[in-house]
One Martini backbone bead per residue (centre of mass of N, CA, C, O) as a GRO file, in nm:
protein
  116
    1MET     BB    1  -5.361  18.462   7.505
    2ARG     BB    2  -5.615  18.415   7.747
    3THR     BB    3  -5.791  18.098   7.804
    4LEU     BB    4  -6.121  18.001   7.923
    5LEU     BB    5  -6.275  17.688   7.976
    6VAL     BB    6  -6.609  17.605   8.055
    7VAL     BB    7  -6.736  17.278   8.161
    8ASN     BB    8  -7.069  17.099   8.198
    9ASP     BB    9  -7.107  16.850   8.044
   10PRO     BB   10  -7.125  16.558   7.966
   11PRO     BB   11  -6.904  16.355   7.802
   12TYR     BB   12  -7.150  16.191   7.687
   13GLY     BB   13  -7.411  16.262   7.418
   14SER     BB   14  -7.240  16.511   7.353
   15GLU     BB   15  -7.016  16.756   7.194
   16ARG     BB   16  -6.918  16.978   7.395
   17CYS     BB   17  -6.650  16.857   7.506
   18TYR     BB   18  -6.508  16.799   7.253
   19ASN     BB   19  -6.509  17.080   7.137
   20ALA     BB   20  -6.367  17.230   7.367
   21LEU     BB   21  -6.103  17.053   7.346
   22ARG     BB   22  -6.045  17.110   7.053
   23LEU     BB   23  -5.997  17.406   7.103
   24ALA     BB   24  -5.787  17.405   7.316
   25ILE     BB   25  -5.578  17.251   7.147
   26SER     BB   26  -5.560  17.455   6.926
   27LEU     BB   27  -5.477  17.702   7.086
   28LYS     BB   28  -5.212  17.563   7.218
   29LYS     BB   29  -5.044  17.561   6.940
   30ARG     BB   30  -5.009  17.846   7.031
   31GLU     BB   31  -4.744  17.951   7.197
   32ALA     BB   32  -4.873  18.230   7.332
   33ASP     BB   33  -5.098  18.053   7.442
   34GLU     BB   34  -5.319  18.035   7.713
   35VAL     BB   35  -5.479  17.736   7.865
   36ARG     BB   36  -5.796  17.674   8.045
   37VAL     BB   37  -5.967  17.416   8.219
   38PHE     BB   38  -6.307  17.380   8.351
   39LEU     BB   39  -6.461  17.130   8.535
   40MET     BB   40  -6.816  17.092   8.567
   41GLY     BB   41  -7.024  16.896   8.686
   42ASP     BB   42  -7.057  16.652   8.456
   43ALA     BB   43  -6.751  16.711   8.343
   44ALA     BB   44  -6.588  16.571   8.566
   45SER     BB   45  -6.604  16.280   8.417
   46CYS     BB   46  -6.377  16.355   8.191
   47ALA     BB   47  -6.126  16.280   8.414
   48LYS     BB   48  -6.156  15.985   8.406
   49ALA     BB   49  -5.997  15.706   8.446
   50GLY     BB   50  -6.027  15.429   8.212
   51GLN     BB   51  -6.159  15.470   7.958
   52LYS     BB   52  -6.409  15.284   7.754
   53LEU     BB   53  -6.414  15.270   7.395
   54ALA     BB   54  -6.495  15.271   7.094
   55GLU     BB   55  -6.361  15.243   6.812
   56GLY     BB   56  -6.338  15.578   6.691
   57TYR     BB   57  -6.398  15.730   6.948
   58TYR     BB   58  -6.394  15.966   7.121
   59HIS     BB   59  -6.124  16.066   7.389
   60LEU     BB   60  -6.111  16.260   7.668
   61GLU     BB   61  -5.871  16.166   7.829
   62ARG     BB   62  -5.672  16.191   7.583
   63MET     BB   63  -5.731  16.512   7.542
   64LEU     BB   64  -5.630  16.600   7.824
   65LYS     BB   65  -5.349  16.495   7.798
   66ILE     BB   66  -5.262  16.665   7.561
   67LEU     BB   67  -5.323  16.944   7.685
   68SER     BB   68  -5.112  16.902   7.914
   69VAL     BB   69  -4.852  16.842   7.738
   70LYS     BB   70  -4.881  17.139   7.608
   71GLY     BB   71  -4.970  17.331   7.886
   72GLY     BB   72  -5.239  17.279   7.996
   73GLU     BB   73  -5.495  17.362   8.222
   74ILE     BB   74  -5.671  17.135   8.469
   75GLY     BB   75  -5.982  17.174   8.630
   76VAL     BB   76  -6.173  17.017   8.900
   77CYS     BB   77  -6.444  17.017   9.060
   78GLY     BB   78  -6.468  16.916   9.385
   79SER     BB   79  -6.777  16.901   9.441
   80CYS     BB   80  -6.836  16.754   9.186
   81MET     BB   81  -6.674  16.502   9.253
   82ASP     BB   82  -6.810  16.429   9.518
   83ALA     BB   83  -7.107  16.394   9.390
   84ARG     BB   84  -6.972  16.149   9.184
   85GLY     BB   85  -6.726  15.983   9.350
   86LEU     BB   86  -6.462  16.137   9.291
   87ARG     BB   87  -6.134  16.096   9.315
   88ASP     BB   88  -5.809  16.187   9.277
   89GLU     BB   89  -5.722  15.895   9.179
   90ASP     BB   90  -5.940  15.901   8.924
   91LEU     BB   91  -5.760  16.075   8.770
   92GLY     BB   92  -5.604  16.163   8.508
   93VAL     BB   93  -5.383  16.297   8.300
   94GLY     BB   94  -5.379  16.653   8.440
   95PRO     BB   95  -5.616  16.659   8.600
   96ARG     BB   96  -5.732  16.853   8.894
   97ARG     BB   97  -5.826  16.958   9.178
   98SER     BB   98  -6.049  17.209   9.261
   99SER     BB   99  -6.213  17.543   9.262
  100LEU     BB  100  -6.399  17.822   9.274
  101ASP     BB  101  -6.169  18.009   9.363
  102GLU     BB  102  -6.002  17.934   9.105
  103LEU     BB  103  -6.210  18.009   8.895
  104THR     BB  104  -6.206  18.311   8.978
  105ASP     BB  105  -5.919  18.357   8.902
  106TRP     BB  106  -5.923  18.265   8.608
  107THR     BB  107  -6.127  18.467   8.512
  108ARG     BB  108  -5.948  18.718   8.582
  109TRP     BB  109  -5.702  18.618   8.396
  110ALA     BB  110  -5.877  18.625   8.141
  111ASP     BB  111  -5.957  18.741   7.826
  112LYS     BB  112  -6.121  18.469   7.783
  113VAL     BB  113  -6.455  18.328   7.811
  114MET     BB  114  -6.581  17.990   7.784
  115VAL     BB  115  -6.899  17.812   7.743
  116PHE     BB  116  -7.011  17.450   7.746
   0.00000   0.00000   0.00000
């Protein structure tokens, strides 16, 4: 199964990003499943390196790294990054600058598309 998760919400304040990444990691645990995550809008900030959070609070930067290490692909909307002052070197391990053209390709590639 090939799954694309498109994430739009800000990283903290609601649990949409957290739940999207939980699902992506869970799907990736199944060896035959391919998972791609596209961060756009305020969700682009999920990929920011150096996040400092209170102990015991979920940590999206770490979750993205886990997904990447397990073989998931993570794209971050380039124009959304630019609008938020994020540079390529600001991204943590795993996420990379992407584009609407790549999101289009990923949407066509996917068996299922989920939007958070």
